[in-house]
C-alpha positions in Angstrom: -7.1 -24.3 -16.1 -8.7 -22.5 -13.2 -6.5 -19.6 -12.0 -5.9 -19.4 -8.3 -6.8 -16.0 -6.8 -4.2 -14.2 -4.8 -4.1 -10.8 -3.1 -1.3 -8.6 -4.2 0.2 -8.8 -0.7 -0.1 -12.6 -0.7 1.7 -12.9 -4.0 4.5 -10.7 -2.7 4.7 -12.8 0.5 4.9 -16.0 -1.6 7.5 -14.5 -4.0 9.6 -13.5 -0.9 9.4 -17.0 0.5 10.5 -18.5 -2.8 13.4 -16.0 -3.1 14.4 -16.8 0.5 14.4 -20.5 -0.2 16.5 -20.1 -3.3 19.0 -17.5 -2.0 19.4 -18.5 1.6 18.1 -22.0 2.4 19.3 -23.7 -0.7 22.9 -22.6 -0.3 22.8 -23.6 3.4 21.6 -27.1 2.5 24.2 -27.5 -0.3 26.9 -26.6 2.3 25.5 -29.0 4.8 25.5 -31.8 2.2 29.1 -31.0 1.2 30.2 -31.1 4.9 28.4 -34.3 5.5 30.0 -35.9 2.5 33.4 -35.0 3.9 32.7 -37.2 6.9 33.0 -40.3 4.7 30.6 -43.3 4.6 27.3 -42.0 3.3 25.3 -45.1 4.2 25.4 -44.4 7.9 25.7 -40.7 7.8 22.7 -39.2 9.5 23.7 -35.6 8.8 23.9 -36.4 5.0 20.5 -38.1 4.9 18.9 -35.2 6.9 20.4 -32.6 4.6 19.2 -34.6 1.5 15.7 -34.8 3.0 15.7 -31.1 3.7 16.9 -30.4 0.2 14.1 -32.5 -1.3 11.5 -30.7 0.8 12.9 -27.3 -0.1 13.1 -28.0 -3.8 9.5 -29.3 -3.7 8.3 -26.1 -1.9 10.1 -23.9 -4.5 8.5 -25.8 -7.4 5.1 -25.6 -5.7 5.4 -21.8 -5.1 6.6 -21.1 -8.6 3.9 -23.2 -10.1 1.1 -21.5 -8.0 2.5 -18.0 -8.7 2.7 -18.6 -12.4 -0.9 -19.7 -12.6 -2.3 -17.2 -10.1 -4.6 -14.3 -10.7 -3.3 -11.5 -8.6 -6.0 -9.1 -7.5 -5.2 -5.7 -6.1 -8.1 -5.0 -3.7 -7.3 -1.3 -3.5 -8.2 -1.0 -7.2 -11.6 -2.5 -6.8 -14.8 -0.6 -6.1 -17.1 -3.2 -4.5 -19.4 -0.6 -3.0 -19.2 -1.7 0.6 -19.8 -5.4 -0.1 -17.5 -8.2 1.1 -15.4 -9.4 -1.8 -12.2 -11.3 -2.3 -9.4 -9.5 -0.4 -11.7 -7.6 1.9 -10.8 -7.3 5.6 -14.0 -7.9 7.6 -14.7 -7.3 11.3 -17.4 -9.5 12.7 -19.2 -9.3 16.0 -19.9 -12.6 17.7 -22.9 -11.9 20.0 -22.6 -15.3 21.9 -19.0 -14.6 22.9 -19.5 -10.8 23.0 -16.3 -10.1 21.0 -15.2 -8.9 17.6 -13.0 -10.9 15.3 -11.3 -9.7 12.1 -10.5 -11.8 9.0 -9.2 -11.0 5.5 -10.7 -13.1 2.7 -7.8 -14.5 0.7 -7.0 -17.3 -1.7 -6.4 -20.9 -0.5 -2.7 -20.7 -1.0 -2.2 -17.7 1.3 -4.7 -18.5 4.0 -3.3 -18.6 7.5 -5.7 -18.6 10.5 -2.9 -17.5 12.9 -2.6 -14.3 10.7 -6.5 -14.0 10.5 -6.4 -14.7 6.7 -9.2 -17.1 5.7 -9.6 -18.9 2.4 -12.4 -17.7 0.1 -13.5 -21.4 0.0 -14.0 -21.6 3.8 -17.6 -21.7 5.1 -17.3 -18.4 7.0 -15.9 -16.6 3.9 -18.6 -18.0 1.6 -21.2 -16.8 4.1 -19.7 -13.2 4.0 -19.2 -12.8 0.3 -21.7 -10.2 -1.1 -22.8 -9.0 2.3 -22.4 -5.5 3.7 -21.8 -3.7 7.0 -24.8 -4.3 9.4 -25.7 -7.6 7.7 -26.0 -10.8 9.7 -24.4 -14.0 8.5 -25.0 -17.6 9.5 -22.2 -20.1 9.2 -23.0 -23.8 9.3 -20.1 -25.1 11.4 -19.6 -28.7 12.7 -20.7 -27.6 16.2 -23.9 -26.0 14.9 -24.8 -22.6 13.4 -22.7 -19.6 14.2 -24.2 -16.1 13.8 -22.2 -13.0 13.3 -22.9 -9.4 12.4 -20.6 -7.6 9.9 -19.3 -4.6 11.8 -16.8 -3.2 9.2 -15.6 -4.0 5.7 -12.2 -2.6 4.6 -10.2 -2.8 1.4 -6.6 -2.4 2.3 
């Protein structure tokens, strides 16, 4: 079985999400189901069906998180010594010459990627182009809209 890589921070975030679902959301759903049952006929009870659907989603998410965490390879980037190269967990600042702006991404596992938080999956085209490169190197990313060229400005391991 292939072990999914996770950063230490990503594993902590996922554990916190699982704990929140178990300790806060699950009891709320159980209370909502109990309240909806008290209203009588379950066949036409929209609140009951909505709560059961939410319960099903929540339990599925808990199982998914626990399964992924149990099979994950947690990597503490601060303990690595990659010698300035872009590796899993690195935070990389890129310069986009065409748009004349800098963008920063952290290379993470698929499970913890979130573009809104600037965390990109190691399997993404841009992350694959960065792996093994150093500050000052130029990377070319084959994107659907054509090639994108970036310069690696800074590589950090935080």
